[in-house]
mmJSON file of the N, C-alpha and C atoms, coordinates in Angstrom:
{"data_MODEL":{"atom_site":{
"group_PDB":["ATOM","ATOM","ATOM","ATOM","ATOM","ATOM","ATOM","ATOM","ATOM","ATOM","ATOM","ATOM","ATOM","ATOM","ATOM","ATOM","ATOM","ATOM","ATOM","ATOM","ATOM","ATOM","ATOM","ATOM","ATOM","ATOM","ATOM","ATOM","ATOM","ATOM","ATOM","ATOM","ATOM","ATOM","ATOM","ATOM","ATOM","ATOM","ATOM","ATOM","ATOM","ATOM","ATOM","ATOM","ATOM","ATOM","ATOM","ATOM","ATOM","ATOM","ATOM","ATOM","ATOM","ATOM","ATOM","ATOM","ATOM","ATOM","ATOM","ATOM","ATOM","ATOM","ATOM","ATOM","ATOM","ATOM","ATOM","ATOM","ATOM","ATOM","ATOM","ATOM","ATOM","ATOM","ATOM","ATOM","ATOM","ATOM","ATOM","ATOM","ATOM","ATOM","ATOM","ATOM","ATOM","ATOM","ATOM","ATOM","ATOM","ATOM","ATOM","ATOM","ATOM","ATOM","ATOM","ATOM","ATOM","ATOM","ATOM","ATOM","ATOM","ATOM","ATOM","ATOM","ATOM","ATOM","ATOM","ATOM","ATOM","ATOM","ATOM","ATOM","ATOM","ATOM","ATOM","ATOM","ATOM","ATOM","ATOM","ATOM","ATOM","ATOM","ATOM","ATOM","ATOM","ATOM","ATOM","ATOM","ATOM","ATOM","ATOM","ATOM","ATOM","ATOM","ATOM","ATOM","ATOM","ATOM","ATOM","ATOM","ATOM","ATOM","ATOM","ATOM","ATOM","ATOM","ATOM","ATOM","ATOM","ATOM","ATOM","ATOM","ATOM","ATOM","ATOM","ATOM","ATOM","ATOM","ATOM","ATOM","ATOM","ATOM","ATOM","ATOM","ATOM","ATOM","ATOM","ATOM","ATOM","ATOM","ATOM","ATOM","ATOM","ATOM","ATOM","ATOM","ATOM","ATOM","ATOM","ATOM","ATOM","ATOM","ATOM","ATOM","ATOM","ATOM","ATOM","ATOM","ATOM","ATOM","ATOM","ATOM","ATOM","ATOM","ATOM","ATOM","ATOM","ATOM","ATOM","ATOM","ATOM"],
"id":[1,2,3,4,5,6,7,8,9,10,11,12,13,14,15,16,17,18,19,20,21,22,23,24,25,26,27,28,29,30,31,32,33,34,35,36,37,38,39,40,41,42,43,44,45,46,47,48,49,50,51,52,53,54,55,56,57,58,59,60,61,62,63,64,65,66,67,68,69,70,71,72,73,74,75,76,77,78,79,80,81,82,83,84,85,86,87,88,89,90,91,92,93,94,95,96,97,98,99,100,101,102,103,104,105,106,107,108,109,110,111,112,113,114,115,116,117,118,119,120,121,122,123,124,125,126,127,128,129,130,131,132,133,134,135,136,137,138,139,140,141,142,143,144,145,146,147,148,149,150,151,152,153,154,155,156,157,158,159,160,161,162,163,164,165,166,167,168,169,170,171,172,173,174,175,176,177,178,179,180,181,182,183,184,185,186,187,188,189,190,191,192,193,194,195,196,197,198,199,200,201],
"type_symbol":["N","C","C","N","C","C","N","C","C","N","C","C","N","C","C","N","C","C","N","C","C","N","C","C","N","C","C","N","C","C","N","C","C","N","C","C","N","C","C","N","C","C","N","C","C","N","C","C","N","C","C","N","C","C","N","C","C","N","C","C","N","C","C","N","C","C","N","C","C","N","C","C","N","C","C","N","C","C","N","C","C","N","C","C","N","C","C","N","C","C","N","C","C","N","C","C","N","C","C","N","C","C","N","C","C","N","C","C","N","C","C","N","C","C","N","C","C","N","C","C","N","C","C","N","C","C","N","C","C","N","C","C","N","C","C","N","C","C","N","C","C","N","C","C","N","C","C","N","C","C","N","C","C","N","C","C","N","C","C","N","C","C","N","C","C","N","C","C","N","C","C","N","C","C","N","C","C","N","C","C","N","C","C","N","C","C","N","C","C","N","C","C","N","C","C","N","C","C","N","C","C"],
"label_atom_id":["N","CA","C","N","CA","C","N","CA","C","N","CA","C","N","CA","C","N","CA","C","N","CA","C","N","CA","C","N","CA","C","N","CA","C","N","CA","C","N","CA","C","N","CA","C","N","CA","C","N","CA","C","N","CA","C","N","CA","C","N","CA","C","N","CA","C","N","CA","C","N","CA","C","N","CA","C","N","CA","C","N","CA","C","N","CA","C","N","CA","C","N","CA","C","N","CA","C","N","CA","C","N","CA","C","N","CA","C","N","CA","C","N","CA","C","N","CA","C","N","CA","C","N","CA","C","N","CA","C","N","CA","C","N","CA","C","N","CA","C","N","CA","C","N","CA","C","N","CA","C","N","CA","C","N","CA","C","N","CA","C","N","CA","C","N","CA","C","N","CA","C","N","CA","C","N","CA","C","N","CA","C","N","CA","C","N","CA","C","N","CA","C","N","CA","C","N","CA","C","N","CA","C","N","CA","C","N","CA","C","N","CA","C","N","CA","C","N","CA","C","N","CA","C","N","CA","C","N","CA","C","N","CA","C"],
"label_alt_id":[null,null,null,null,null,null,null,null,null,null,null,null,null,null,null,null,null,null,null,null,null,null,null,null,null,null,null,null,null,null,null,null,null,null,null,null,null,null,null,null,null,null,null,null,null,null,null,null,null,null,null,null,null,null,null,null,null,null,null,null,null,null,null,null,null,null,null,null,null,null,null,null,null,null,null,null,null,null,null,null,null,null,null,null,null,null,null,null,null,null,null,null,null,null,null,null,null,null,null,null,null,null,null,null,null,null,null,null,null,null,null,null,null,null,null,null,null,null,null,null,null,null,null,null,null,null,null,null,null,null,null,null,null,null,null,null,null,null,null,null,null,null,null,null,null,null,null,null,null,null,null,null,null,null,null,null,null,null,null,null,null,null,null,null,null,null,null,null,null,null,null,null,null,null,null,null,null,null,null,null,null,null,null,null,null,null,null,null,null,null,null,null,null,null,null,null,null,null,null,null,null],
"label_comp_id":["MET","MET","MET","LYS","LYS","LYS","THR","THR","THR","PRO","PRO","PRO","LYS","LYS","LYS","GLN","GLN","GLN","LYS","LYS","LYS","ALA","ALA","ALA","ALA","ALA","ALA","GLU","GLU","GLU","LEU","LEU","LEU","ILE","ILE","ILE","ASP","ASP","ASP","LYS","LYS","LYS","PHE","PHE","PHE","THR","THR","THR","TYR","TYR","TYR","TRP","TRP","TRP","ASN","ASN","ASN","THR","THR","THR","SER","SER","SER","GLU","GLU","GLU","ALA","ALA","ALA","GLU","GLU","GLU","ARG","ARG","ARG","GLU","GLU","GLU","GLY","GLY","GLY","ILE","ILE","ILE","LYS","LYS","LYS","SER","SER","SER","ALA","ALA","ALA","LEU","LEU","LEU","HIS","HIS","HIS","CYS","CYS","CYS","VAL","VAL","VAL","ASP","ASP","ASP","GLU","GLU","GLU","ILE","ILE","ILE","ILE","ILE","ILE","GLN","GLN","GLN","SER","SER","SER","THR","THR","THR","TYR","TYR","TYR","TRP","TRP","TRP","GLN","GLN","GLN","TYR","TYR","TYR","LEU","LEU","LEU","ILE","ILE","ILE","GLU","GLU","GLU","GLY","GLY","GLY","ILE","ILE","ILE","ASN","ASN","ASN","TYR","TYR","TYR","TRP","TRP","TRP","GLN","GLN","GLN","GLU","GLU","GLU","VAL","VAL","VAL","ARG","ARG","ARG","ASN","ASN","ASN","GLU","GLU","GLU","ILE","ILE","ILE","ASP","ASP","ASP","LYS","LYS","LYS","ILE","ILE","ILE","ASN","ASN","ASN","ASN","ASN","ASN","LEU","LEU","LEU"],
"label_asym_id":["A","A","A","A","A","A","A","A","A","A","A","A","A","A","A","A","A","A","A","A","A","A","A","A","A","A","A","A","A","A","A","A","A","A","A","A","A","A","A","A","A","A","A","A","A","A","A","A","A","A","A","A","A","A","A","A","A","A","A","A","A","A","A","A","A","A","A","A","A","A","A","A","A","A","A","A","A","A","A","A","A","A","A","A","A","A","A","A","A","A","A","A","A","A","A","A","A","A","A","A","A","A","A","A","A","A","A","A","A","A","A","A","A","A","A","A","A","A","A","A","A","A","A","A","A","A","A","A","A","A","A","A","A","A","A","A","A","A","A","A","A","A","A","A","A","A","A","A","A","A","A","A","A","A","A","A","A","A","A","A","A","A","A","A","A","A","A","A","A","A","A","A","A","A","A","A","A","A","A","A","A","A","A","A","A","A","A","A","A","A","A","A","A","A","A","A","A","A","A","A","A"],
"label_entity_id":["1","1","1","1","1","1","1","1","1","1","1","1","1","1","1","1","1","1","1","1","1","1","1","1","1","1","1","1","1","1","1","1","1","1","1","1","1","1","1","1","1","1","1","1","1","1","1","1","1","1","1","1","1","1","1","1","1","1","1","1","1","1","1","1","1","1","1","1","1","1","1","1","1","1","1","1","1","1","1","1","1","1","1","1","1","1","1","1","1","1","1","1","1","1","1","1","1","1","1","1","1","1","1","1","1","1","1","1","1","1","1","1","1","1","1","1","1","1","1","1","1","1","1","1","1","1","1","1","1","1","1","1","1","1","1","1","1","1","1","1","1","1","1","1","1","1","1","1","1","1","1","1","1","1","1","1","1","1","1","1","1","1","1","1","1","1","1","1","1","1","1","1","1","1","1","1","1","1","1","1","1","1","1","1","1","1","1","1","1","1","1","1","1","1","1","1","1","1","1","1","1"],
"label_seq_id":[1,1,1,2,2,2,3,3,3,4,4,4,5,5,5,6,6,6,7,7,7,8,8,8,9,9,9,10,10,10,11,11,11,12,12,12,13,13,13,14,14,14,15,15,15,16,16,16,17,17,17,18,18,18,19,19,19,20,20,20,21,21,21,22,22,22,23,23,23,24,24,24,25,25,25,26,26,26,27,27,27,28,28,28,29,29,29,30,30,30,31,31,31,32,32,32,33,33,33,34,34,34,35,35,35,36,36,36,37,37,37,38,38,38,39,39,39,40,40,40,41,41,41,42,42,42,43,43,43,44,44,44,45,45,45,46,46,46,47,47,47,48,48,48,49,49,49,50,50,50,51,51,51,52,52,52,53,53,53,54,54,54,55,55,55,56,56,56,57,57,57,58,58,58,59,59,59,60,60,60,61,61,61,62,62,62,63,63,63,64,64,64,65,65,65,66,66,66,67,67,67],
"pdbx_PDB_ins_code":[null,null,null,null,null,null,null,null,null,null,null,null,null,null,null,null,null,null,null,null,null,null,null,null,null,null,null,null,null,null,null,null,null,null,null,null,null,null,null,null,null,null,null,null,null,null,null,null,null,null,null,null,null,null,null,null,null,null,null,null,null,null,null,null,null,null,null,null,null,null,null,null,null,null,null,null,null,null,null,null,null,null,null,null,null,null,null,null,null,null,null,null,null,null,null,null,null,null,null,null,null,null,null,null,null,null,null,null,null,null,null,null,null,null,null,null,null,null,null,null,null,null,null,null,null,null,null,null,null,null,null,null,null,null,null,null,null,null,null,null,null,null,null,null,null,null,null,null,null,null,null,null,null,null,null,null,null,null,null,null,null,null,null,null,null,null,null,null,null,null,null,null,null,null,null,null,null,null,null,null,null,null,null,null,null,null,null,null,null,null,null,null,null,null,null,null,null,null,null,null,null],
"Cartn_x":[140.616,138.669,139.834,139.218,139.129,139.366,140.168,139.939,138.357,137.572,136.276,136.546,137.858,138.144,138.008,138.811,138.706,137.305,136.667,135.039,134.651,134.362,133.781,133.823,135.358,135.571,135.001,135.337,134.72,133.056,132.986,131.176,130.085,131.392,130.916,131.204,131.968,132.059,131.365,130.84,130.3,128.901,128.736,127.144,127.647,128.817,128.933,128.826,128.438,128.244,128.651,128.96,129.763,130.057,131.518,132.465,131.834,130.913,130.316,130.015,130.274,130.219,128.143,127.479,126.236,126.028,126.929,126.658,127.007,128.613,129.14,127.875,127.824,127.026,125.565,124.875,123.9,124.913,125.838,126.798,127.158,126.708,127.512,125.665,124.346,124.044,123.097,123.46,123.391,124.33,125.267,126.277,126.007,125.088,125.169,123.33,122.81,121.787,121.863,122.679,123.03,123.635,124.946,125.485,124.42,123.522,122.16,121.643,121.84,119.744,121.187,122.181,122.872,123.026,123.577,123.648,122.247,121.647,119.497,119.409,119.661,119.924,120.336,121.839,122.332,122.403,122.286,122.103,122.586,123.503,124.446,124.826,123.457,124.244,125.194,124.769,125.584,127.593,126.705,127.835,128.304,128.594,128.68,130.169,131.078,132.383,131.733,131.248,130.206,129.623,129.396,128.549,129.312,130.13,130.908,131.955,132.427,132.936,131.873,130.674,130.261,129.859,129.327,129.715,130.517,131.938,133.313,133.273,132.97,132.503,131.894,130.995,129.843,130.133,131.227,132.243,132.821,133.53,134.346,133.546,132.035,131.345,131.213,130.929,129.893,131.423,132.659,133.704,134.464,134.084,133.979,132.98,132.076,130.983,130.908,131.993,131.972,133.174,133.75,134.598,134.533],
"Cartn_y":[-33.431,-33.139,-32.357,-30.803,-29.784,-29.739,-28.98,-28.874,-28.339,-28.569,-28.039,-25.957,-25.967,-23.623,-24.447,-24.262,-24.31,-23.954,-25.252,-25.438,-24.626,-23.761,-22.9,-21.926,-21.213,-20.402,-20.069,-21.505,-21.048,-20.862,-21.605,-21.388,-20.266,-19.129,-18.023,-17.587,-17.723,-16.66,-16.665,-18.199,-18.192,-17.852,-17.292,-16.85,-15.401,-14.816,-13.652,-12.196,-12.221,-11.255,-9.59,-9.231,-7.61,-7.901,-6.968,-6.69,-5.799,-5.786,-5.26,-6.089,-5.566,-6.438,-7.074,-6.505,-7.357,-7.828,-7.866,-8.803,-10.427,-10.22,-10.884,-11.715,-10.806,-11.6,-11.843,-11.99,-12.299,-14.075,-14.413,-14.76,-15.757,-15.511,-16.742,-17.405,-16.778,-17.251,-18.351,-17.446,-18.573,-19.829,-20.216,-20.894,-21.667,-21.244,-22.224,-22.238,-22.218,-22.617,-23.702,-23.309,-24.572,-26.184,-25.589,-26.881,-27.225,-26.635,-27.314,-28.473,-27.662,-28.199,-30.085,-30.244,-31.112,-32.255,-31.685,-32.076,-33.185,-32.492,-33.158,-33.782,-34.173,-34.847,-36.076,-36.175,-37.243,-38.47,-39.369,-40.697,-41.217,-39.711,-40.267,-41.874,-42.971,-44.094,-44.709,-44.125,-44.946,-43.697,-42.695,-41.337,-40.552,-41.578,-40.304,-39.744,-40.067,-39.125,-38.056,-37.601,-36.797,-35.742,-36.106,-35.631,-34.252,-35.649,-34.693,-33.968,-34.202,-32.936,-31.925,-31.775,-30.974,-30.095,-30.651,-29.431,-29.313,-29.442,-28.651,-28.166,-27.844,-26.756,-26.008,-26.303,-25.417,-24.965,-25.228,-24.691,-23.675,-23.891,-22.78,-21.911,-21.512,-20.418,-20.027,-20.865,-19.907,-18.921,-19.863,-19.132,-17.847,-17.791,-16.849,-15.069,-15.897,-15.067,-14.439,-14.958,-13.847,-12.954,-12.903,-12.437,-11.021],
"Cartn_z":[37.94,38.37,39.164,38.84,39.856,41.308,42.222,43.063,43.647,44.715,44.834,45.494,45.769,45.464,44.106,43.77,41.72,41.886,41.732,40.857,41.276,43.014,43.522,42.691,42.48,41.9,39.906,39.578,38.536,38.369,39.608,38.62,39.39,40.946,40.758,39.62,38.805,37.754,36.287,36.249,35.193,35.521,36.638,37.277,37.456,37.658,37.625,36.109,35.951,34.338,34.555,35.072,35.713,36.807,36.872,37.226,38.413,39.161,40.076,41.542,43.142,44.117,44.118,43.927,43.755,42.704,41.765,40.572,41.445,41.603,42.313,43.087,44.364,44.946,44.55,43.416,42.481,42.152,41.53,41.067,42.451,43.635,44.473,45.12,45.09,45.047,44.417,42.502,41.969,41.449,41.902,42.577,43.339,44.68,45.445,45.223,44.263,43.301,42.879,42.295,41.695,41.936,42.871,43.79,44.535,44.912,46.374,45.06,43.642,42.669,42.757,42.36,42.231,43.019,44.643,45.641,45.944,46.367,46.039,45.445,44.17,42.783,42.848,42.91,43.101,43.889,44.012,45.109,46.056,47.089,48.124,48.206,48.666,48.982,47.45,46.36,45.463,45.073,45.236,44.67,45.882,46.866,48.066,48.002,47.523,46.693,46.219,44.915,44.195,44.985,45.827,47.185,48.128,48.66,49.618,48.383,47.888,46.372,46.365,45.611,46.159,46.673,47.915,49.861,49.744,49.427,49.124,48.605,47.23,46.386,46.771,47.736,48.338,49.641,50.274,51.738,50.927,49.619,49.319,48.912,47.89,48.073,49.354,49.949,51.744,51.792,51.578,52.291,51.631,49.986,49.148,50.19,49.539,50.923,51.474,52.209,53.974,53.697,53.035,52.554,52.599],
"occupancy":[1.0,1.0,1.0,1.0,1.0,1.0,1.0,1.0,1.0,1.0,1.0,1.0,1.0,1.0,1.0,1.0,1.0,1.0,1.0,1.0,1.0,1.0,1.0,1.0,1.0,1.0,1.0,1.0,1.0,1.0,1.0,1.0,1.0,1.0,1.0,1.0,1.0,1.0,1.0,1.0,1.0,1.0,1.0,1.0,1.0,1.0,1.0,1.0,1.0,1.0,1.0,1.0,1.0,1.0,1.0,1.0,1.0,1.0,1.0,1.0,1.0,1.0,1.0,1.0,1.0,1.0,1.0,1.0,1.0,1.0,1.0,1.0,1.0,1.0,1.0,1.0,1.0,1.0,1.0,1.0,1.0,1.0,1.0,1.0,1.0,1.0,1.0,1.0,1.0,1.0,1.0,1.0,1.0,1.0,1.0,1.0,1.0,1.0,1.0,1.0,1.0,1.0,1.0,1.0,1.0,1.0,1.0,1.0,1.0,1.0,1.0,1.0,1.0,1.0,1.0,1.0,1.0,1.0,1.0,1.0,1.0,1.0,1.0,1.0,1.0,1.0,1.0,1.0,1.0,1.0,1.0,1.0,1.0,1.0,1.0,1.0,1.0,1.0,1.0,1.0,1.0,1.0,1.0,1.0,1.0,1.0,1.0,1.0,1.0,1.0,1.0,1.0,1.0,1.0,1.0,1.0,1.0,1.0,1.0,1.0,1.0,1.0,1.0,1.0,1.0,1.0,1.0,1.0,1.0,1.0,1.0,1.0,1.0,1.0,1.0,1.0,1.0,1.0,1.0,1.0,1.0,1.0,1.0,1.0,1.0,1.0,1.0,1.0,1.0,1.0,1.0,1.0,1.0,1.0,1.0,1.0,1.0,1.0,1.0,1.0,1.0],
"B_iso_or_equiv":[0.0,0.0,0.0,0.0,0.0,0.0,0.0,0.0,0.0,0.0,0.0,0.0,0.0,0.0,0.0,0.0,0.0,0.0,0.0,0.0,0.0,0.0,0.0,0.0,0.0,0.0,0.0,0.0,0.0,0.0,0.0,0.0,0.0,0.0,0.0,0.0,0.0,0.0,0.0,0.0,0.0,0.0,0.0,0.0,0.0,0.0,0.0,0.0,0.0,0.0,0.0,0.0,0.0,0.0,0.0,0.0,0.0,0.0,0.0,0.0,0.0,0.0,0.0,0.0,0.0,0.0,0.0,0.0,0.0,0.0,0.0,0.0,0.0,0.0,0.0,0.0,0.0,0.0,0.0,0.0,0.0,0.0,0.0,0.0,0.0,0.0,0.0,0.0,0.0,0.0,0.0,0.0,0.0,0.0,0.0,0.0,0.0,0.0,0.0,0.0,0.0,0.0,0.0,0.0,0.0,0.0,0.0,0.0,0.0,0.0,0.0,0.0,0.0,0.0,0.0,0.0,0.0,0.0,0.0,0.0,0.0,0.0,0.0,0.0,0.0,0.0,0.0,0.0,0.0,0.0,0.0,0.0,0.0,0.0,0.0,0.0,0.0,0.0,0.0,0.0,0.0,0.0,0.0,0.0,0.0,0.0,0.0,0.0,0.0,0.0,0.0,0.0,0.0,0.0,0.0,0.0,0.0,0.0,0.0,0.0,0.0,0.0,0.0,0.0,0.0,0.0,0.0,0.0,0.0,0.0,0.0,0.0,0.0,0.0,0.0,0.0,0.0,0.0,0.0,0.0,0.0,0.0,0.0,0.0,0.0,0.0,0.0,0.0,0.0,0.0,0.0,0.0,0.0,0.0,0.0,0.0,0.0,0.0,0.0,0.0,0.0],
"pdbx_formal_charge":[null,null,null,null,null,null,null,null,null,null,null,null,null,null,null,null,null,null,null,null,null,null,null,null,null,null,null,null,null,null,null,null,null,null,null,null,null,null,null,null,null,null,null,null,null,null,null,null,null,null,null,null,null,null,null,null,null,null,null,null,null,null,null,null,null,null,null,null,null,null,null,null,null,null,null,null,null,null,null,null,null,null,null,null,null,null,null,null,null,null,null,null,null,null,null,null,null,null,null,null,null,null,null,null,null,null,null,null,null,null,null,null,null,null,null,null,null,null,null,null,null,null,null,null,null,null,null,null,null,null,null,null,null,null,null,null,null,null,null,null,null,null,null,null,null,null,null,null,null,null,null,null,null,null,null,null,null,null,null,null,null,null,null,null,null,null,null,null,null,null,null,null,null,null,null,null,null,null,null,null,null,null,null,null,null,null,null,null,null,null,null,null,null,null,null,null,null,null,null,null,null],
"auth_seq_id":[1,1,1,2,2,2,3,3,3,4,4,4,5,5,5,6,6,6,7,7,7,8,8,8,9,9,9,10,10,10,11,11,11,12,12,12,13,13,13,14,14,14,15,15,15,16,16,16,17,17,17,18,18,18,19,19,19,20,20,20,21,21,21,22,22,22,23,23,23,24,24,24,25,25,25,26,26,26,27,27,27,28,28,28,29,29,29,30,30,30,31,31,31,32,32,32,33,33,33,34,34,34,35,35,35,36,36,36,37,37,37,38,38,38,39,39,39,40,40,40,41,41,41,42,42,42,43,43,43,44,44,44,45,45,45,46,46,46,47,47,47,48,48,48,49,49,49,50,50,50,51,51,51,52,52,52,53,53,53,54,54,54,55,55,55,56,56,56,57,57,57,58,58,58,59,59,59,60,60,60,61,61,61,62,62,62,63,63,63,64,64,64,65,65,65,66,66,66,67,67,67],
"auth_comp_id":["MET","MET","MET","LYS","LYS","LYS","THR","THR","THR","PRO","PRO","PRO","LYS","LYS","LYS","GLN","GLN","GLN","LYS","LYS","LYS","ALA","ALA","ALA","ALA","ALA","ALA","GLU","GLU","GLU","LEU","LEU","LEU","ILE","ILE","ILE","ASP","ASP","ASP","LYS","LYS","LYS","PHE","PHE","PHE","THR","THR","THR","TYR","TYR","TYR","TRP","TRP","TRP","ASN","ASN","ASN","THR","THR","THR","SER","SER","SER","GLU","GLU","GLU","ALA","ALA","ALA","GLU","GLU","GLU","ARG","ARG","ARG","GLU","GLU","GLU","GLY","GLY","GLY","ILE","ILE","ILE","LYS","LYS","LYS","SER","SER","SER","ALA","ALA","ALA","LEU","LEU","LEU","HIS","HIS","HIS","CYS","CYS","CYS","VAL","VAL","VAL","ASP","ASP","ASP","GLU","GLU","GLU","ILE","ILE","ILE","ILE","ILE","ILE","GLN","GLN","GLN","SER","SER","SER","THR","THR","THR","TYR","TYR","TYR","TRP","TRP","TRP","GLN","GLN","GLN","TYR","TYR","TYR","LEU","LEU","LEU","ILE","ILE","ILE","GLU","GLU","GLU","GLY","GLY","GLY","ILE","ILE","ILE","ASN","ASN","ASN","TYR","TYR","TYR","TRP","TRP","TRP","GLN","GLN","GLN","GLU","GLU","GLU","VAL","VAL","VAL","ARG","ARG","ARG","ASN","ASN","ASN","GLU","GLU","GLU","ILE","ILE","ILE","ASP","ASP","ASP","LYS","LYS","LYS","ILE","ILE","ILE","ASN","ASN","ASN","ASN","ASN","ASN","LEU","LEU","LEU"],
"auth_asym_id":["A","A","A","A","A","A","A","A","A","A","A","A","A","A","A","A","A","A","A","A","A","A","A","A","A","A","A","A","A","A","A","A","A","A","A","A","A","A","A","A","A","A","A","A","A","A","A","A","A","A","A","A","A","A","A","A","A","A","A","A","A","A","A","A","A","A","A","A","A","A","A","A","A","A","A","A","A","A","A","A","A","A","A","A","A","A","A","A","A","A","A","A","A","A","A","A","A","A","A","A","A","A","A","A","A","A","A","A","A","A","A","A","A","A","A","A","A","A","A","A","A","A","A","A","A","A","A","A","A","A","A","A","A","A","A","A","A","A","A","A","A","A","A","A","A","A","A","A","A","A","A","A","A","A","A","A","A","A","A","A","A","A","A","A","A","A","A","A","A","A","A","A","A","A","A","A","A","A","A","A","A","A","A","A","A","A","A","A","A","A","A","A","A","A","A","A","A","A","A","A","A"],
"auth_atom_id":["N","CA","C","N","CA","C","N","CA","C","N","CA","C","N","CA","C","N","CA","C","N","CA","C","N","CA","C","N","CA","C","N","CA","C","N","CA","C","N","CA","C","N","CA","C","N","CA","C","N","CA","C","N","CA","C","N","CA","C","N","CA","C","N","CA","C","N","CA","C","N","CA","C","N","CA","C","N","CA","C","N","CA","C","N","CA","C","N","CA","C","N","CA","C","N","CA","C","N","CA","C","N","CA","C","N","CA","C","N","CA","C","N","CA","C","N","CA","C","N","CA","C","N","CA","C","N","CA","C","N","CA","C","N","CA","C","N","CA","C","N","CA","C","N","CA","C","N","CA","C","N","CA","C","N","CA","C","N","CA","C","N","CA","C","N","CA","C","N","CA","C","N","CA","C","N","CA","C","N","CA","C","N","CA","C","N","CA","C","N","CA","C","N","CA","C","N","CA","C","N","CA","C","N","CA","C","N","CA","C","N","CA","C","N","CA","C","N","CA","C","N","CA","C","N","CA","C","N","CA","C","N","CA","C"],
"pdbx_PDB_model_num":[1,1,1,1,1,1,1,1,1,1,1,1,1,1,1,1,1,1,1,1,1,1,1,1,1,1,1,1,1,1,1,1,1,1,1,1,1,1,1,1,1,1,1,1,1,1,1,1,1,1,1,1,1,1,1,1,1,1,1,1,1,1,1,1,1,1,1,1,1,1,1,1,1,1,1,1,1,1,1,1,1,1,1,1,1,1,1,1,1,1,1,1,1,1,1,1,1,1,1,1,1,1,1,1,1,1,1,1,1,1,1,1,1,1,1,1,1,1,1,1,1,1,1,1,1,1,1,1,1,1,1,1,1,1,1,1,1,1,1,1,1,1,1,1,1,1,1,1,1,1,1,1,1,1,1,1,1,1,1,1,1,1,1,1,1,1,1,1,1,1,1,1,1,1,1,1,1,1,1,1,1,1,1,1,1,1,1,1,1,1,1,1,1,1,1,1,1,1,1,1,1]
}}}
């Protein structure tokens, strides 16, 4: 399994189609939306590790967004 930082970078790359700062911002927004959907659809009482992982991925995306 990839680290949260690796997964965050991978998701941003998947949603960034051009090499511009605006495209990266849009890729970050899309990655955040994707992770939020995963977190919301996960039954946390059964999959707390999975939720923690995706929350860490979201935190890594936020860190990248604040650079």
